[in-house]
C-alpha positions as CSV (number, residue, x, y, z in Angstrom):
1,M,-4.6,-2.5,-6.5
2,N,-7.5,-5.0,-6.9
3,F,-6.8,-5.4,-10.5
4,V,-3.1,-5.8,-10.5
5,A,-3.1,-9.5,-10.7
6,T,-4.3,-9.0,-14.3
7,L,-2.0,-6.1,-15.0
8,I,1.0,-7.9,-14.0
9,R,0.7,-10.6,-16.4
10,K,-1.4,-9.2,-19.2
11,V,0.0,-7.0,-19.9
12,A,-0.9,22.6,-3.4
13,L,2.8,23.1,-2.4
14,P,4.2,25.6,0.3
15,A,5.1,28.8,-1.6
16,S,8.8,28.4,-0.4
17,I,9.2,25.3,-2.0
18,C,7.2,26.4,-5.1
19,G,9.6,29.4,-5.4
20,A,12.7,27.5,-5.1
21,L,11.5,25.0,-8.0
22,V,8.9,26.6,-10.3
23,S,11.3,28.5,-12.6
24,S,12.2,28.0,-16.4
25,G,15.6,27.2,-18.0
26,A,18.1,24.2,-17.8
27,V,19.9,25.7,-14.8
28,A,17.0,25.9,-12.5
29,Q,15.8,22.3,-13.5
30,A,19.4,21.0,-13.0
31,A,19.4,22.5,-9.4
32,A,16.0,21.0,-8.7
33,H,17.3,17.5,-9.6
34,S,20.2,17.7,-7.5
35,G,18.5,19.2,-4.6
36,I,20.6,22.4,-4.5
37,G,18.9,25.3,-2.6
38,V,15.8,23.3,-2.0
39,N,14.3,22.5,1.5
40,A,13.0,18.8,1.9
41,P,9.3,18.5,3.2
42,L,9.3,17.7,6.9
43,P,8.5,14.1,6.7
44,A,11.6,13.5,4.3
45,A,14.0,15.8,6.5
46,A,13.1,14.0,9.6
47,A,14.0,10.6,8.1
48,G,17.3,12.0,6.6
49,F,16.0,12.4,3.1
50,K,17.3,15.6,2.2
51,T,18.5,15.1,-1.4
52,L,16.0,15.8,-4.2
53,T,16.7,12.7,-6.5
54,F,13.6,13.3,-8.9
55,S,11.6,16.2,-9.4
56,T,8.9,17.1,-12.3
57,M,7.8,20.4,-10.6
58,S,5.4,22.2,-13.1
59,N,7.8,21.0,-15.7
60,F,5.7,18.3,-17.6
61,R,7.2,19.1,-21.1
62,T,8.4,17.3,-24.0
63,G,11.7,17.3,-22.4
64,T,10.4,15.2,-19.5
65,V,7.7,13.3,-20.9
66,D,8.2,10.8,-23.8
67,M,5.2,12.1,-25.8
68,G,6.5,10.6,-29.1
69,L,6.9,7.1,-27.4
70,T,10.6,6.8,-28.4
71,Q,11.5,4.6,-25.4
72,K,14.8,6.6,-25.3
73,S,16.7,7.5,-22.3
74,G,16.7,10.8,-20.8
75,Y,13.0,11.3,-19.9
76,Q,11.3,11.4,-16.5
77,W,8.0,10.0,-17.6
78,Y,7.0,7.3,-20.2
79,F,3.8,5.8,-21.1
80,C,2.8,2.5,-19.7
81,N,3.8,-0.4,-21.8
82,L,4.2,-3.0,-19.1
83,Y,3.1,-6.6,-19.6
84,G,1.4,-6.2,-23.0
85,T,-0.2,-2.9,-22.4
86,K,0.2,-0.7,-25.5
87,A,1.7,2.6,-24.9
88,S,-0.3,5.8,-25.9
89,S,0.1,9.5,-25.3
90,A,-3.3,10.4,-27.1
91,T,-5.2,11.3,-23.8
92,T,-2.5,13.4,-22.5
93,T,-2.2,17.1,-22.5
94,L,0.9,19.0,-21.4
95,N,-0.6,22.0,-20.1
96,A,0.8,25.7,-20.5
97,D,1.5,26.1,-16.6
98,G,3.7,23.0,-16.7
99,S,1.0,20.7,-15.4
100,V,-0.1,17.6,-17.2
101,T,-3.6,16.1,-17.6
102,F,-4.5,12.8,-18.7
103,A,-7.0,10.2,-18.7
104,S,-7.1,6.3,-19.1
105,F,-6.5,4.7,-22.3
106,A,-7.7,1.1,-23.5
107,N,-6.6,-1.9,-21.3
108,N,-4.2,0.4,-19.4
109,A,-5.4,-0.9,-15.9
110,N,-4.8,2.2,-14.1
111,C,-1.2,2.4,-15.4
112,G,-0.9,5.7,-17.4
113,M,2.4,7.3,-16.9
114,T,5.4,5.7,-15.5
115,S,9.0,6.6,-14.6
116,I,10.1,3.4,-16.9
117,T,9.4,2.0,-20.1
118,Q,10.0,-1.6,-20.5
119,T,12.4,-2.8,-23.3
120,Y,13.3,-6.2,-24.4
121,T,17.1,-6.2,-24.0
122,A,19.0,-6.0,-20.9
123,P,18.5,-4.1,-18.4
124,Y,15.0,-4.5,-19.7
125,F,13.8,-1.0,-19.0
126,K,14.8,2.7,-19.6
127,G,14.0,5.3,-17.0
128,T,14.2,5.3,-13.3
129,A,13.5,3.0,-10.4
130,F,14.3,3.9,-6.7
131,G,15.7,2.0,-3.9
132,G,17.1,2.2,-0.3
133,G,14.2,4.2,1.0
134,A,12.6,7.5,0.0
135,Y,9.7,10.1,0.5
136,F,7.5,10.0,-2.7
137,E,5.1,13.0,-3.2
138,A,2.6,14.1,-5.9
139,T,0.4,17.0,-6.3
140,L,-2.8,15.9,-8.0
141,A,-6.4,17.1,-8.7
142,F,-9.4,15.4,-9.9
143,N,-13.3,15.4,-9.8
144,P,-14.5,12.5,-7.7
145,A,-18.0,12.9,-8.9
146,T,-16.9,11.5,-12.3
147,I,-15.1,8.3,-11.0
148,N,-16.5,5.1,-12.4
149,T,-14.5,2.2,-10.8
150,A,-15.4,-0.2,-13.7
151,T,-13.1,1.9,-15.9
152,G,-10.3,2.9,-13.3
153,W,-9.9,5.5,-10.8
154,P,-7.2,8.0,-9.9
155,S,-4.1,6.6,-8.6
156,W,-0.7,7.2,-7.6
157,W,1.4,4.0,-6.9
158,T,4.6,1.9,-7.0
159,M,5.7,-1.5,-7.9
160,S,8.9,-3.4,-8.0
161,V,10.9,-3.0,-11.3
162,E,12.2,-6.4,-10.8
163,H,8.8,-7.8,-11.7
164,L,7.6,-5.0,-14.1
165,N,10.6,-5.3,-16.4
166,G,9.5,-8.9,-17.1
167,D,10.6,-10.9,-14.0
168,H,14.4,-10.1,-14.1
169,G,15.2,-10.1,-10.3
170,D,12.0,-11.2,-8.5
171,Q,12.9,-14.9,-8.3
172,W,12.5,-16.0,-4.5
173,P,15.8,-17.6,-3.5
174,G,15.7,-21.3,-2.9
175,Q,12.2,-21.8,-4.5
176,A,11.2,-23.5,-7.7
177,T,12.2,-21.5,-11.0
178,G,9.5,-19.0,-11.5
179,Y,8.5,-18.7,-8.0
180,T,8.3,-14.9,-7.8
181,H,8.4,-12.4,-4.8
182,F,7.8,-8.6,-5.3
183,M,6.2,-5.6,-3.6
184,E,3.5,-3.1,-4.6
185,P,3.3,-0.2,-2.3
186,D,0.0,1.9,-3.2
187,I,0.3,5.5,-2.3
188,F,-3.1,6.8,-3.3
189,E,-6.3,5.2,-4.8
190,A,-9.7,7.0,-5.1
191,N,-11.5,3.7,-5.5
192,L,-13.3,3.5,-2.2
193,G,-16.7,5.1,-3.3
194,P,-18.5,1.6,-4.0
195,Y,-17.9,0.6,-0.3
196,G,-20.2,3.4,0.8
197,L,-17.6,5.2,2.8
198,P,-17.5,8.9,3.5
199,A,-16.1,11.2,0.8
200,N,-13.1,12.2,2.6
201,V,-11.1,8.9,2.3
202,Y,-8.8,7.3,0.2
203,N,-7.0,3.9,-0.1
204,G,-3.4,3.8,0.8
205,S,-2.0,0.0,1.1
206,M,0.9,-2.5,0.8
207,H,0.9,-5.7,-1.2
208,D,3.4,-8.4,-0.8
209,W,3.1,-10.6,-3.9
210,Y,4.6,-14.2,-4.3
211,G,4.2,-17.5,-6.1
212,V,4.2,-19.2,-9.5
213,W,1.7,-17.3,-11.8
214,N,-1.7,-19.4,-11.9
215,K,-0.2,-22.2,-9.9
216,T,0.5,-21.2,-6.3
217,C,-2.8,-19.2,-6.5
218,S,-5.0,-17.8,-9.1
219,A,-2.7,-15.3,-10.6
220,F,-0.2,-14.6,-7.8
221,C,-0.6,-15.0,-4.1
222,Q,-0.5,-11.8,-1.9
223,V,-0.7,-10.4,1.7
224,S,-2.0,-6.9,1.9
225,S,-2.0,-4.6,4.8
226,S,-5.2,-4.5,6.7
227,W,-8.5,-2.8,5.8
228,N,-8.4,-0.4,8.7
229,T,-4.9,0.5,7.9
230,N,-5.6,1.3,4.3
231,V,-8.5,3.8,4.7
232,R,-6.7,6.9,5.0
233,Y,-9.2,9.8,6.4
234,V,-8.5,13.5,5.2
235,P,-10.2,16.6,6.6
236,S,-14.0,16.8,6.2
237,G,-15.0,19.0,3.3
238,T,-11.7,18.2,1.5
239,N,-12.1,19.3,-2.2
240,F,-10.3,16.8,-4.5
241,N,-10.9,19.0,-7.4
242,N,-8.1,21.4,-6.0
243,Y,-4.4,20.4,-5.8
244,H,-3.5,18.1,-2.9
245,R,-0.1,16.4,-2.0
246,Y,-0.1,12.8,-1.5
247,G,3.1,11.4,0.1
248,L,4.7,8.0,1.2
249,L,7.6,7.7,3.5
250,W,9.7,4.6,2.9
251,V,12.2,3.9,5.7
252,T,14.3,0.7,5.3
253,A,14.9,-1.9,8.0
254,T,18.1,-2.7,9.8
255,A,19.1,-5.6,12.1
256,T,17.9,-3.6,15.0
257,T,15.1,-1.2,13.8
258,P,11.9,-1.9,11.9
259,G,11.3,-0.6,8.4
260,S,8.2,1.3,7.7
261,F,5.8,3.1,5.3
262,T,4.1,6.2,6.5
263,Y,1.4,8.1,4.6
264,Y,0.8,11.8,4.3
265,F,-1.8,14.2,3.1
266,D,-0.7,17.7,2.4
267,G,2.3,17.1,4.8
268,V,0.2,15.6,7.6
269,Q,0.5,11.8,8.5
270,V,-2.8,9.9,7.7
271,G,-3.5,6.6,9.2
272,P,-1.1,4.2,11.0
273,K,2.4,3.3,9.5
274,V,3.1,-0.1,8.2
275,T,6.1,-1.9,9.7
276,Y,8.2,-4.8,8.9
277,T,11.7,-6.5,10.2
278,K,14.4,-7.0,8.0
279,Y,14.0,-9.6,5.5
280,T,17.0,-11.8,4.5
281,G,15.4,-14.3,2.1
282,Q,13.3,-16.2,4.5
283,A,11.2,-19.0,3.1
284,P,7.6,-18.7,2.0
285,K,4.9,-17.9,2.9
286,P,4.4,-14.4,4.2
287,T,1.2,-13.9,6.3
288,T,-0.3,-11.0,7.9
289,S,1.4,-12.1,11.4
290,T,4.9,-12.7,9.7
291,P,7.2,-9.9,10.9
292,W,9.1,-9.7,7.7
293,T,6.1,-9.4,5.4
294,F,6.6,-6.5,3.2
295,G,10.5,-6.4,3.8
296,E,11.2,-7.7,0.3
297,V,10.9,-4.0,-0.7
298,D,14.2,-3.1,0.6
299,Q,15.9,-5.4,-1.8
300,Q,14.0,-4.1,-4.8
301,H,13.4,-0.8,-6.7
302,L,10.2,1.0,-6.9
303,V,8.6,2.3,-10.3
304,L,6.5,5.5,-9.9
305,I,3.1,5.1,-11.6
306,L,0.4,7.6,-12.2
307,G,-2.9,6.3,-13.5
308,T,-6.7,7.2,-13.6
309,G,-9.9,5.9,-15.3
310,A,-11.4,6.8,-18.7
311,S,-14.1,9.0,-16.9
312,T,-11.9,11.0,-14.7
313,P,-9.0,13.0,-16.0
314,M,-6.4,13.6,-13.6
315,K,-4.3,16.8,-13.3
316,V,-0.6,16.4,-11.9
317,Q,1.4,19.6,-11.1
318,S,4.4,17.9,-9.5
319,V,6.0,14.4,-8.5
320,Q,9.2,14.6,-6.3
321,V,11.4,11.9,-4.7
322,W,13.5,12.8,-1.6
323,Q,16.3,10.4,-0.6
324,A,19.5,10.3,1.6
325,S,21.2,9.9,-1.9
326,A,20.6,8.4,-5.4
327,A,23.1,5.6,-4.6
328,G,20.3,3.1,-4.3
329,N,18.4,3.8,-7.6
330,Q,18.7,2.2,-11.1
331,H,18.8,4.7,-13.8
332,Y,19.1,3.9,-17.5
């Protein structure tokens, strides 16, 4: 996200799946979280990610969303308080159908609802961050005619918790103290209007951040995926006011096979995948041609972030994470 250097320091689904998940009561919710009786989306299943490790499926309620800003364990969603951002639930509505609608609040830099809340004692966050590969998917709706990019835009993105929880775990080994290295995979951003592109596109990009704040570069240095890769075309005439599914498949690298990020819109791949080789702590700096650029992600854990601008309320029906298992996640 083009504002992220400031943030990091300033601080509709198939009926078969809906039928399995959209139900009331603690038993149904527990089943959804464990993946019992639930079929994985095709991109997830093809990668071996058949366990539903995280699911808010028409269940944005006071039991899953920390509307009271308690910062206690046990919630799926918190309100952004990362790097000085003041958490607020004032612009958020939990709808009767189990969806949630929210807009931006002051200085939140497209960081509205998150899967963690930052704390100031170890382990420095409460909530969940995801490691070891995953398929992330959110079902969203918004009115593109209301977007004012000066105040933010609809977005569904991730970043390494090792950075977001106050630089605990993002030190680049072998470098000077404070020389950080962390990843930001952006799943969906409706911020391409000012570039004069057609209406049926969105931005999905990778950012490999590194360096000493305001010393190695202005803010942090970064290497991003290419523009041609980032522009994700969807079917002509797509109505973004209706629900659509925005997915990202993260497959980790091995010594013999590349890692990758692949984007999906309503279950169909959009744009080329981003690939990288196994990262083992190689020295800086990453470049657009360094094969291990973006590989740091395999050693870190991603936080889920939903955001939008002040002028464009975004409605979220569901968020799901499918993995081989939850073993690589951090949850407090």
